[in-house]
C-alpha positions in Angstrom: -18.4 -37.6 -39.8 -18.2 -41.3 -39.0 -14.4 -40.9 -38.6 -15.0 -38.2 -35.9 -17.8 -40.0 -34.0 -15.5 -41.8 -31.5 -13.9 -38.5 -30.5 -16.9 -37.0 -28.6 -17.2 -40.3 -26.8 -13.6 -40.3 -25.7 -14.0 -36.7 -24.5 -17.0 -37.7 -22.5 -15.1 -40.6 -20.9 -12.3 -38.3 -20.0 -14.6 -35.7 -18.6 -16.5 -38.2 -16.4 -13.2 -39.8 -15.3 -12.1 -36.4 -14.0 -15.6 -35.9 -12.4 -15.1 -39.1 -10.5 -11.6 -38.1 -9.5 -12.8 -34.8 -8.0 -15.6 -36.6 -6.2 -13.2 -38.8 -4.2 -10.3 -36.3 -3.6 -11.3 -34.2 -0.6 -9.3 -31.0 -1.5 -11.0 -30.9 -4.9 -14.6 -31.1 -3.5 -15.0 -27.4 -2.8 -17.3 -25.7 -5.3 -16.7 -24.9 -8.1 -13.7 -27.1 -8.5 -15.8 -30.4 -9.0 -17.3 -28.8 -12.1 -14.6 -26.6 -13.5 -11.6 -28.8 -13.1 -13.0 -31.8 -15.0 -14.1 -29.5 -17.9 -10.8 -27.7 -18.1 -8.6 -30.8 -17.7 -10.6 -33.0 -20.2 -10.7 -30.1 -22.7 -7.0 -29.5 -22.3 -6.2 -33.2 -23.0 -8.6 -33.2 -26.1 -7.3 -30.0 -27.6 -3.7 -30.8 -27.1 -4.0 -34.3 -28.6 -4.5 -34.2 -32.4 -6.0 -37.7 -32.5 -8.7 -36.6 -30.0 -9.4 -33.1 -31.3 -12.9 -32.5 -32.8 -15.3 -29.6 -33.3 -18.0 -29.5 -30.5 -21.4 -28.9 -32.1 -22.7 -27.4 -28.8 -20.3 -24.4 -28.8 -22.9 -22.4 -30.8 -25.5 -20.4 -28.9 -28.1 -22.0 -31.2 -31.2 -20.8 -33.0 -34.1 -19.2 -31.3 -36.8 -21.2 -33.2 -40.5 -21.0 -32.1 -40.9 -24.6 -30.6 -37.8 -24.5 -28.4 -38.5 -20.9 -27.4 -42.0 -21.7 -26.4 -40.9 -24.7 -24.3 -38.1 -22.5 -22.8 -40.7 -20.0 -21.6 -42.8 -22.8 -20.0 -39.6 -24.2 -18.4 -38.7 -20.8 -17.0 -42.1 -20.5 -15.4 -42.5 -24.0 -14.1 -39.0 -24.8 -12.7 -39.0 -22.4 -9.7 -42.6 -23.3 -8.9 -41.8 -27.1 -9.0 -38.7 -26.5 -6.8 -40.8 -24.6 -4.2 -43.5 -27.3 -4.4 -40.8 -30.0 -3.8 -39.5 -28.0 -0.8 -43.0 -27.7 0.7 -43.9 -31.3 0.2 -40.6 -32.9 1.4 -39.4 -30.4 4.0 -35.7 -31.3 3.3 -32.8 -30.3 5.5 -30.8 -27.9 3.4 -28.5 -26.6 6.1 -25.4 -28.3 4.7 -25.9 -26.4 1.4 -27.3 -23.1 2.8 -24.5 -22.8 5.4 -22.0 -22.5 2.5 -23.5 -19.2 1.4 -21.3 -16.4 2.5 -22.9 -13.8 4.8 -22.7 -10.1 4.1 -24.7 -7.2 2.7 -27.7 -7.7 0.5 -25.6 -6.6 -2.5 -22.8 -9.1 -1.6 -25.4 -12.0 -1.4 -27.0 -11.0 -4.7 -23.5 -10.9 -6.3 -22.7 -14.3 -4.8 -26.0 -15.7 -6.1 -25.3 -14.3 -9.6 -21.8 -15.9 -9.7 -23.1 -19.2 -8.4 -26.0 -19.3 -10.9 -23.7 -18.4 -13.8 -20.8 -20.8 -13.1 -23.1 -23.7 -12.1 -25.5 -23.4 -15.0 -22.9 -22.9 -17.7 -20.7 -25.7 -16.3 -23.5 -28.2 -16.0 -24.8 -27.3 -19.5 -21.3 -27.9 -21.0 -21.1 -31.2 -19.2 -24.5 -32.6 -19.9 -26.1 -30.8 -22.8 -22.7 -30.3 -24.4 -20.0 -33.0 -24.1 -22.3 -35.8 -22.9 -25.2 -35.2 -25.3 -22.9 -35.0 -28.3 -21.2 -38.2 -27.2 -24.5 -40.0 -26.7 -25.7 -38.8 -30.1 -22.6 -40.3 -31.7 -23.2 -43.6 -29.9 -27.0 -44.1 -29.7 -28.5 -41.4 -32.0 -30.0 -38.0 -31.5 -33.6 -39.2 -30.6 -32.4 -41.2 -27.6 -29.5 -39.0 -26.5 -31.5 -36.1 -25.1 -33.5 -38.5 -23.0 -30.5 -40.5 -21.7 -28.5 -37.5 -20.8 -31.5 -36.1 -18.9 -31.7 -39.2 -16.7 -28.0 -39.0 -16.1 -28.3 -35.4 -15.2 -31.0 -36.2 -12.7 -28.9 -39.0 -11.1 -26.0 -36.6 -10.6 -28.4 -34.3 -8.6 -29.2 -36.9 -5.9 -27.7 -34.7 -3.2 -28.4 -31.3 -4.8 -31.6 -29.2 -4.9 -34.0 -30.8 -5.5 -32.7 -34.0 -3.9 -33.9 -37.5 -2.9 -35.9 -39.7 -5.2 -38.5 -37.1 -6.1 -35.8 -34.5 -6.6 -34.0 -36.9 -9.0 -37.2 -37.4 -11.0 -37.7 -33.6 -11.2 -34.1 -33.0 -12.2 -34.3 -35.8 -14.8 -37.4 -34.2 -16.3 -35.7 -30.8 -16.3 -32.6 -32.3 -18.0 -34.7 -34.1 -20.6 -36.5 -30.8 -21.5 -33.2 -29.0 -21.8 -31.8 -31.8 -23.9 -34.7 -31.5 -26.4 -34.2 -27.7 -26.5 -30.5 -28.1 -27.1 -31.2 -30.5 -30.0 -33.9 -28.4 -31.6 -32.0 -25.1 -31.2 -28.6 -26.5 -32.2 -26.8 -25.0 -29.2 -26.8 -24.5 -25.4 -27.7 -20.7 -25.3 -31.4 -21.2 -24.4 -30.4 -24.1 -22.0 -27.9 -21.9 -20.2 -30.5 -19.1 -19.8 -33.2 -21.5 -18.3 -30.6 -23.2 -16.1 -29.3 -19.8 -14.9 -32.7 -18.6 -13.8 -33.5 -22.0 -12.1 -30.2 -21.9 -10.2 -30.9 -18.3 -9.1 -34.2 -19.5 -7.7 -32.4 -22.4 -5.9 -29.9 -19.9 -4.4 -32.8 -17.7 -3.2 -34.4 -20.8 -1.6 -31.1 -21.6 0.2 -30.8 -18.0 1.4 -34.3 -18.1 2.8 -33.5 -21.5 4.4 -30.4 -20.2 6.0 -32.2 -17.1 7.4 -35.2 -19.1 8.5 
């Protein structure tokens, strides 16, 4: 196990290197490329290089134990409510984000929302609760890793929904909760479910903002 511990760290460094690349190359900034390309490219490098190859401990869906399941239910109920409260308190201008939603029939918009929530939630879980959290666990230990990755997750959402300083605090808290659930359940299944529902609520807010 000690011999494999640097490998998740190297994977995380590769992943965030590609994330940085997609953030500065204009043609690569169209969603979902900034999320999918770094995951695919870093994984390709890792799996094709024997000296970097390792077994990700987050590929499992995880166990549905009582404590993480209970916290998951709380998170599912609180996340949409806190996002709505953030929107009412800060009155942010979300036009830049809501204008990217394609127009069409109700069914087309619902389908677009489902695709967005699925791709965005799974991709961000792989990045933060997957690669990043396993790398941090190898470097600083399990007890600190789920907190640190949550703060990094919040910082990465400075321009998302929620946004701004308050938004980053809320996103960090959300990421920390998901990090604990990932650690206690042994996988990212519950995390993806919570994140999917939260992203679906965010998409609905953007649709309402666009039409409003």
